[in-house]
KOLTIMI-424818 format. One record per atom (N, C-alpha, C): residue number from 1; x, y, z; chain; residue in one letter. Coordinates in nm, 2 decimals. Each point is the difference from the previous one (the first is absolute). Layout:
N
node kedo NUM; X X; Y Y; Z Z; kepa A; miro A
...
END
This chain:
86
node kedo 1; X 0.07; Y -0.13; Z 0.02; kepa A; miro M
node kedo 1; X -0.07; Y 0.12; Z -0.02; kepa A; miro M
node kedo 1; X 0.08; Y 0.12; Z 0.01; kepa A; miro M
node kedo 2; X -0.03; Y 0.10; Z -0.10; kepa A; miro D
node kedo 2; X 0.06; Y 0.14; Z 0.00; kepa A; miro D
node kedo 2; X -0.02; Y 0.09; Z 0.12; kepa A; miro D
node kedo 3; X 0.07; Y 0.11; Z 0.01; kepa A; miro N
node kedo 3; X 0.02; Y 0.09; Z 0.13; kepa A; miro N
node kedo 3; X -0.13; Y 0.07; Z -0.02; kepa A; miro N
node kedo 4; X -0.04; Y 0.05; Z -0.12; kepa A; miro K
node kedo 4; X -0.10; Y 0.10; Z -0.05; kepa A; miro K
node kedo 4; X -0.15; Y -0.06; Z 0.06; kepa A; miro K
node kedo 5; X -0.02; Y -0.16; Z -0.01; kepa A; miro T
node kedo 5; X -0.12; Y -0.06; Z 0.03; kepa A; miro T
node kedo 5; X 0.01; Y -0.03; Z 0.15; kepa A; miro T
node kedo 6; X 0.11; Y -0.03; Z 0.05; kepa A; miro K
node kedo 6; X 0.04; Y 0.01; Z 0.13; kepa A; miro K
node kedo 6; X -0.09; Y 0.14; Z 0.10; kepa A; miro K
node kedo 7; X 0.07; Y 0.08; Z -0.07; kepa A; miro R
node kedo 7; X -0.01; Y 0.16; Z 0.07; kepa A; miro R
node kedo 7; X -0.16; Y 0.01; Z -0.04; kepa A; miro R
node kedo 8; X -0.04; Y -0.05; Z -0.05; kepa A; miro E
node kedo 8; X -0.20; Y 0.04; Z -0.04; kepa A; miro E
node kedo 8; X -0.03; Y -0.09; Z 0.10; kepa A; miro E
node kedo 9; X 0.02; Y -0.13; Z 0.00; kepa A; miro L
node kedo 9; X -0.07; Y -0.08; Z 0.11; kepa A; miro L
node kedo 9; X 0.04; Y 0.03; Z 0.14; kepa A; miro L
node kedo 10; X 0.13; Y 0.08; Z 0.04; kepa A; miro R
node kedo 10; X 0.00; Y 0.03; Z 0.11; kepa A; miro R
node kedo 10; X -0.08; Y 0.12; Z 0.04; kepa A; miro R
node kedo 11; X -0.04; Y 0.08; Z -0.09; kepa A; miro G
node kedo 11; X -0.09; Y 0.11; Z 0.00; kepa A; miro G
node kedo 11; X -0.15; Y -0.05; Z 0.04; kepa A; miro G
node kedo 12; X -0.04; Y -0.08; Z -0.07; kepa A; miro K
node kedo 12; X -0.12; Y -0.08; Z 0.01; kepa A; miro K
node kedo 12; X -0.03; Y -0.04; Z 0.15; kepa A; miro K
node kedo 13; X 0.10; Y -0.09; Z 0.06; kepa A; miro A
node kedo 13; X 0.00; Y -0.07; Z 0.12; kepa A; miro A
node kedo 13; X 0.00; Y 0.15; Z 0.12; kepa A; miro A
node kedo 14; X 0.07; Y 0.10; Z -0.06; kepa A; miro Q
node kedo 14; X 0.01; Y 0.11; Z 0.14; kepa A; miro Q
node kedo 14; X -0.20; Y 0.00; Z 0.05; kepa A; miro Q
node kedo 15; X -0.09; Y -0.02; Z -0.11; kepa A; miro S
node kedo 15; X -0.13; Y 0.04; Z 0.05; kepa A; miro S
node kedo 15; X -0.09; Y -0.11; Z 0.05; kepa A; miro S
node kedo 16; X 0.09; Y -0.16; Z 0.00; kepa A; miro I
node kedo 16; X -0.05; Y -0.09; Z 0.05; kepa A; miro I
node kedo 16; X 0.01; Y -0.04; Z 0.15; kepa A; miro I
node kedo 17; X -0.09; Y -0.06; Z 0.06; kepa A; miro Q
node kedo 17; X 0.03; Y -0.01; Z 0.15; kepa A; miro Q
node kedo 17; X 0.04; Y -0.17; Z 0.00; kepa A; miro Q
node kedo 18; X 0.09; Y -0.03; Z 0.11; kepa A; miro P
node kedo 18; X 0.07; Y -0.13; Z 0.01; kepa A; miro P
node kedo 18; X -0.14; Y -0.11; Z 0.02; kepa A; miro P
node kedo 19; X 0.01; Y -0.10; Z -0.08; kepa A; miro T
node kedo 19; X -0.12; Y -0.09; Z -0.02; kepa A; miro T
node kedo 19; X 0.01; Y -0.11; Z 0.09; kepa A; miro T
node kedo 20; X 0.15; Y -0.03; Z -0.01; kepa A; miro V
node kedo 20; X 0.05; Y -0.16; Z 0.10; kepa A; miro V
node kedo 20; X 0.10; Y 0.05; Z 0.08; kepa A; miro V
node kedo 21; X 0.00; Y -0.06; Z 0.12; kepa A; miro R
node kedo 21; X 0.10; Y 0.01; Z 0.11; kepa A; miro R
node kedo 21; X 0.07; Y -0.11; Z 0.03; kepa A; miro R
node kedo 22; X 0.12; Y 0.02; Z 0.01; kepa A; miro V
node kedo 22; X 0.10; Y -0.12; Z 0.06; kepa A; miro V
node kedo 22; X 0.00; Y 0.01; Z 0.13; kepa A; miro V
node kedo 23; X -0.03; Y -0.08; Z 0.08; kepa A; miro G
node kedo 23; X 0.02; Y 0.00; Z 0.16; kepa A; miro G
node kedo 23; X 0.10; Y -0.10; Z 0.03; kepa A; miro G
node kedo 24; X -0.01; Y -0.06; Z 0.14; kepa A; miro K
node kedo 24; X 0.09; Y -0.07; Z 0.09; kepa A; miro K
node kedo 24; X 0.02; Y -0.14; Z -0.08; kepa A; miro K
node kedo 25; X -0.14; Y -0.05; Z -0.10; kepa A; miro S
node kedo 25; X 0.04; Y -0.12; Z -0.05; kepa A; miro S
node kedo 25; X 0.08; Y -0.03; Z -0.10; kepa A; miro S
node kedo 26; X 0.06; Y 0.13; Z -0.08; kepa A; miro G
node kedo 26; X 0.07; Y 0.00; Z -0.09; kepa A; miro G
node kedo 26; X -0.07; Y -0.05; Z -0.12; kepa A; miro G
node kedo 27; X 0.08; Y -0.03; Z -0.09; kepa A; miro I
node kedo 27; X -0.04; Y -0.04; Z -0.16; kepa A; miro I
node kedo 27; X -0.06; Y -0.17; Z 0.03; kepa A; miro I
node kedo 28; X -0.13; Y 0.02; Z -0.02; kepa A; miro T
node kedo 28; X -0.07; Y -0.13; Z -0.01; kepa A; miro T
node kedo 28; X -0.09; Y -0.04; Z -0.14; kepa A; miro T
node kedo 29; X -0.03; Y -0.13; Z 0.00; kepa A; miro E
node kedo 29; X -0.08; Y -0.04; Z -0.16; kepa A; miro E
node kedo 29; X -0.12; Y 0.11; Z -0.02; kepa A; miro E
node kedo 30; X -0.10; Y 0.00; Z 0.14; kepa A; miro Q
node kedo 30; X -0.10; Y 0.10; Z 0.03; kepa A; miro Q
node kedo 30; X 0.02; Y 0.15; Z -0.08; kepa A; miro Q
node kedo 31; X 0.12; Y 0.05; Z 0.05; kepa A; miro L
node kedo 31; X 0.05; Y 0.12; Z -0.04; kepa A; miro L
node kedo 31; X 0.03; Y 0.02; Z -0.13; kepa A; miro L
node kedo 32; X 0.10; Y -0.11; Z -0.02; kepa A; miro I
node kedo 32; X 0.04; Y 0.02; Z -0.19; kepa A; miro I
node kedo 32; X -0.15; Y -0.01; Z -0.06; kepa A; miro I
node kedo 33; X -0.10; Y -0.09; Z 0.01; kepa A; miro D
node kedo 33; X -0.11; Y -0.01; Z -0.05; kepa A; miro D
node kedo 33; X -0.11; Y 0.12; Z 0.00; kepa A; miro D
node kedo 34; X 0.00; Y 0.04; Z 0.08; kepa A; miro E
node kedo 34; X -0.07; Y 0.14; Z 0.04; kepa A; miro E
node kedo 34; X 0.08; Y 0.12; Z -0.09; kepa A; miro E
node kedo 35; X 0.14; Y 0.00; Z 0.00; kepa A; miro I
node kedo 35; X 0.07; Y 0.10; Z -0.09; kepa A; miro I
node kedo 35; X -0.03; Y -0.02; Z -0.13; kepa A; miro I
node kedo 36; X 0.01; Y -0.13; Z -0.03; kepa A; miro K
node kedo 36; X -0.04; Y -0.04; Z -0.17; kepa A; miro K
node kedo 36; X -0.16; Y 0.01; Z -0.06; kepa A; miro K
node kedo 37; X -0.07; Y 0.01; Z 0.12; kepa A; miro S
node kedo 37; X -0.13; Y 0.03; Z -0.02; kepa A; miro S
node kedo 37; X -0.02; Y 0.13; Z -0.06; kepa A; miro S
node kedo 38; X 0.06; Y 0.10; Z 0.08; kepa A; miro Q
node kedo 38; X -0.02; Y 0.13; Z 0.00; kepa A; miro Q
node kedo 38; X 0.06; Y 0.04; Z -0.12; kepa A; miro Q
node kedo 39; X 0.14; Y -0.01; Z -0.05; kepa A; miro L
node kedo 39; X 0.06; Y 0.00; Z -0.14; kepa A; miro L
node kedo 39; X -0.10; Y -0.05; Z -0.08; kepa A; miro L
node kedo 40; X -0.04; Y -0.07; Z 0.00; kepa A; miro S
node kedo 40; X -0.09; Y -0.09; Z -0.16; kepa A; miro S
node kedo 40; X -0.12; Y 0.11; Z -0.01; kepa A; miro S
node kedo 41; X -0.04; Y 0.09; Z 0.15; kepa A; miro N
node kedo 41; X -0.10; Y 0.09; Z -0.03; kepa A; miro N
node kedo 41; X 0.00; Y 0.12; Z -0.01; kepa A; miro N
node kedo 42; X 0.13; Y 0.04; Z 0.06; kepa A; miro K
node kedo 42; X 0.02; Y 0.16; Z 0.02; kepa A; miro K
node kedo 42; X 0.16; Y 0.01; Z -0.10; kepa A; miro K
node kedo 43; X 0.06; Y -0.09; Z -0.02; kepa A; miro E
node kedo 43; X 0.14; Y 0.02; Z -0.05; kepa A; miro E
node kedo 43; X 0.10; Y 0.07; Z 0.07; kepa A; miro E
node kedo 44; X -0.04; Y 0.10; Z 0.11; kepa A; miro L
node kedo 44; X 0.09; Y 0.09; Z 0.06; kepa A; miro L
node kedo 44; X -0.04; Y 0.00; Z 0.13; kepa A; miro L
node kedo 45; X 0.07; Y -0.03; Z 0.08; kepa A; miro I
node kedo 45; X -0.02; Y -0.02; Z 0.16; kepa A; miro I
node kedo 45; X 0.10; Y 0.03; Z 0.08; kepa A; miro I
node kedo 46; X -0.04; Y 0.06; Z 0.09; kepa A; miro K
node kedo 46; X 0.09; Y 0.07; Z 0.12; kepa A; miro K
node kedo 46; X -0.01; Y -0.10; Z 0.10; kepa A; miro K
node kedo 47; X 0.12; Y -0.07; Z 0.07; kepa A; miro I
node kedo 47; X -0.02; Y -0.06; Z 0.13; kepa A; miro I
node kedo 47; X 0.10; Y 0.04; Z 0.09; kepa A; miro I
node kedo 48; X -0.06; Y 0.01; Z 0.13; kepa A; miro K
node kedo 48; X 0.06; Y 0.06; Z 0.16; kepa A; miro K
node kedo 48; X 0.05; Y -0.13; Z 0.02; kepa A; miro K
node kedo 49; X 0.17; Y 0.03; Z 0.05; kepa A; miro I
node kedo 49; X 0.06; Y -0.11; Z 0.08; kepa A; miro I
node kedo 49; X 0.00; Y 0.05; Z 0.14; kepa A; miro I
node kedo 50; X -0.02; Y -0.07; Z 0.11; kepa A; miro L
node kedo 50; X -0.02; Y 0.01; Z 0.13; kepa A; miro L
node kedo 50; X 0.12; Y -0.04; Z 0.08; kepa A; miro L
node kedo 51; X 0.07; Y 0.12; Z 0.10; kepa A; miro G
node kedo 51; X 0.11; Y -0.08; Z 0.09; kepa A; miro G
node kedo 51; X 0.12; Y -0.05; Z -0.05; kepa A; miro G
node kedo 52; X 0.04; Y 0.06; Z -0.10; kepa A; miro C
node kedo 52; X 0.12; Y -0.04; Z -0.08; kepa A; miro C
node kedo 52; X 0.11; Y 0.12; Z -0.02; kepa A; miro C
node kedo 53; X 0.11; Y -0.02; Z 0.01; kepa A; miro D
node kedo 53; X 0.09; Y 0.12; Z -0.03; kepa A; miro D
node kedo 53; X 0.04; Y 0.02; Z -0.16; kepa A; miro D
node kedo 54; X 0.07; Y 0.09; Z -0.07; kepa A; miro K
node kedo 54; X 0.00; Y 0.01; Z -0.12; kepa A; miro K
node kedo 54; X 0.04; Y -0.10; Z -0.09; kepa A; miro K
node kedo 55; X 0.10; Y -0.11; Z 0.06; kepa A; miro N
node kedo 55; X 0.07; Y -0.09; Z -0.07; kepa A; miro N
node kedo 55; X -0.10; Y -0.11; Z -0.02; kepa A; miro N
node kedo 56; X -0.09; Y -0.05; Z 0.14; kepa A; miro E
node kedo 56; X -0.09; Y -0.09; Z 0.00; kepa A; miro E
node kedo 56; X -0.07; Y 0.06; Z -0.16; kepa A; miro E
node kedo 57; X -0.05; Y 0.11; Z 0.04; kepa A; miro V
node kedo 57; X -0.11; Y 0.04; Z -0.13; kepa A; miro V
node kedo 57; X 0.05; Y -0.05; Z -0.11; kepa A; miro V
node kedo 58; X 0.12; Y 0.07; Z -0.08; kepa A; miro K
node kedo 58; X 0.02; Y -0.04; Z -0.12; kepa A; miro K
node kedo 58; X 0.01; Y -0.16; Z -0.02; kepa A; miro K
node kedo 59; X 0.05; Y -0.07; Z 0.10; kepa A; miro L
node kedo 59; X 0.00; Y -0.16; Z -0.03; kepa A; miro L
node kedo 59; X -0.15; Y -0.05; Z -0.01; kepa A; miro L
node kedo 60; X -0.07; Y 0.05; Z 0.08; kepa A; miro I
node kedo 60; X -0.15; Y -0.03; Z -0.02; kepa A; miro I
node kedo 60; X -0.06; Y 0.04; Z -0.15; kepa A; miro I
node kedo 61; X 0.02; Y 0.08; Z 0.00; kepa A; miro A
node kedo 61; X -0.05; Y 0.09; Z -0.12; kepa A; miro A
node kedo 61; X 0.04; Y -0.06; Z -0.15; kepa A; miro A
node kedo 62; X 0.13; Y -0.05; Z 0.03; kepa A; miro T
node kedo 62; X 0.07; Y -0.07; Z -0.12; kepa A; miro T
node kedo 62; X -0.09; Y -0.14; Z 0.00; kepa A; miro T
node kedo 63; X 0.01; Y -0.07; Z 0.11; kepa A; miro E
node kedo 63; X -0.05; Y -0.13; Z 0.02; kepa A; miro E
node kedo 63; X -0.17; Y 0.01; Z -0.05; kepa A; miro E
node kedo 64; X -0.07; Y 0.09; Z 0.04; kepa A; miro L
node kedo 64; X -0.12; Y 0.00; Z -0.05; kepa A; miro L
node kedo 64; X -0.01; Y 0.03; Z -0.18; kepa A; miro L
node kedo 65; X 0.07; Y 0.07; Z 0.00; kepa A; miro S
node kedo 65; X 0.00; Y 0.03; Z -0.18; kepa A; miro S
node kedo 65; X 0.04; Y -0.14; Z -0.07; kepa A; miro S
node kedo 66; X 0.12; Y -0.09; Z 0.06; kepa A; miro T
node kedo 66; X 0.03; Y -0.10; Z -0.05; kepa A; miro T
node kedo 66; X -0.11; Y -0.11; Z -0.02; kepa A; miro T
node kedo 67; X -0.08; Y 0.00; Z 0.15; kepa A; miro H
node kedo 67; X -0.11; Y -0.14; Z 0.00; kepa A; miro H
node kedo 67; X -0.15; Y 0.06; Z -0.06; kepa A; miro H
node kedo 68; X 0.01; Y 0.09; Z -0.03; kepa A; miro T
node kedo 68; X -0.14; Y 0.09; Z -0.09; kepa A; miro T
node kedo 68; X 0.05; Y 0.03; Z -0.13; kepa A; miro T
node kedo 69; X 0.11; Y -0.02; Z -0.04; kepa A; miro K
node kedo 69; X 0.07; Y 0.04; Z -0.16; kepa A; miro K
node kedo 69; X -0.05; Y 0.15; Z -0.03; kepa A; miro K
node kedo 70; X 0.00; Y 0.07; Z 0.11; kepa A; miro A
node kedo 70; X -0.04; Y 0.14; Z -0.05; kepa A; miro A
node kedo 70; X 0.13; Y 0.08; Z 0.01; kepa A; miro A
node kedo 71; X -0.02; Y 0.13; Z -0.09; kepa A; miro E
node kedo 71; X 0.11; Y 0.09; Z 0.00; kepa A; miro E
node kedo 71; X -0.02; Y 0.10; Z 0.14; kepa A; miro E
node kedo 72; X 0.13; Y -0.01; Z 0.04; kepa A; miro L
node kedo 72; X 0.02; Y 0.09; Z 0.15; kepa A; miro L
node kedo 72; X 0.02; Y 0.11; Z -0.05; kepa A; miro L
node kedo 73; X -0.09; Y 0.12; Z 0.03; kepa A; miro I
node kedo 73; X -0.02; Y 0.15; Z -0.05; kepa A; miro I
node kedo 73; X 0.07; Y 0.08; Z 0.09; kepa A; miro I
node kedo 74; X -0.03; Y -0.02; Z 0.10; kepa A; miro D
node kedo 74; X 0.07; Y 0.08; Z 0.10; kepa A; miro D
node kedo 74; X -0.01; Y -0.05; Z 0.17; kepa A; miro D
node kedo 75; X 0.11; Y 0.05; Z 0.08; kepa A; miro V
node kedo 75; X 0.00; Y -0.01; Z 0.13; kepa A; miro V
node kedo 75; X 0.05; Y 0.10; Z 0.07; kepa A; miro V
node kedo 76; X -0.11; Y 0.07; Z 0.11; kepa A; miro R
node kedo 76; X 0.02; Y 0.12; Z 0.05; kepa A; miro R
node kedo 76; X -0.02; Y -0.04; Z 0.17; kepa A; miro R
node kedo 77; X 0.07; Y 0.02; Z 0.06; kepa A; miro G
node kedo 77; X -0.02; Y -0.01; Z 0.15; kepa A; miro G
node kedo 77; X -0.05; Y -0.17; Z 0.00; kepa A; miro G
node kedo 78; X -0.10; Y -0.03; Z 0.05; kepa A; miro N
node kedo 78; X -0.07; Y -0.14; Z 0.04; kepa A; miro N
node kedo 78; X -0.11; Y -0.03; Z -0.10; kepa A; miro N
node kedo 79; X -0.01; Y 0.09; Z -0.11; kepa A; miro T
node kedo 79; X -0.08; Y -0.04; Z -0.10; kepa A; miro T
node kedo 79; X 0.03; Y -0.01; Z -0.16; kepa A; miro T
node kedo 80; X -0.03; Y -0.12; Z -0.04; kepa A; miro M
node kedo 80; X 0.04; Y -0.01; Z -0.15; kepa A; miro M
node kedo 80; X -0.11; Y 0.00; Z -0.10; kepa A; miro M
node kedo 81; X 0.06; Y 0.01; Z -0.11; kepa A; miro V
node kedo 81; X -0.13; Y 0.00; Z -0.11; kepa A; miro V
node kedo 81; X 0.04; Y -0.10; Z -0.11; kepa A; miro V
node kedo 82; X -0.12; Y -0.09; Z -0.01; kepa A; miro L
node kedo 82; X 0.03; Y -0.13; Z -0.11; kepa A; miro L
node kedo 82; X -0.09; Y 0.05; Z -0.12; kepa A; miro L
node kedo 83; X 0.06; Y -0.07; Z -0.10; kepa A; miro W
node kedo 83; X -0.08; Y 0.04; Z -0.14; kepa A; miro W
node kedo 83; X 0.01; Y -0.14; Z -0.08; kepa A; miro W
node kedo 84; X -0.11; Y -0.01; Z -0.04; kepa A; miro K
node kedo 84; X 0.00; Y -0.13; Z -0.10; kepa A; miro K
node kedo 84; X -0.13; Y 0.01; Z -0.15; kepa A; miro K
node kedo 85; X 0.06; Y 0.02; Z -0.08; kepa A; miro K
node kedo 85; X -0.06; Y 0.00; Z -0.10; kepa A; miro K
node kedo 85; X -0.11; Y -0.10; Z -0.03; kepa A; miro K
node kedo 86; X -0.17; Y 0.03; Z 0.00; kepa A; miro G
node kedo 86; X -0.09; Y -0.07; Z 0.01; kepa A; miro G
node kedo 86; X -0.04; Y -0.08; Z -0.12; kepa A; miro G
END
């Protein structure tokens, strides 16, 4: 994906609220299924990762991106944005 498209998607993501939260249970099959379901409906989703430091957030973001076969658009603080063409 080129930088222009990522920039546009980041702009769209600013106006949406997180619809998925990763809690103390971490990454589970149910969480991955929920993310896949939302990506198929919306294409662009925001995920809030609770109770982690920066390094853990980036690792979780990369892992979720891999498991869901979605493009990691942005990671800021404890929030990440995933996109998958529907």
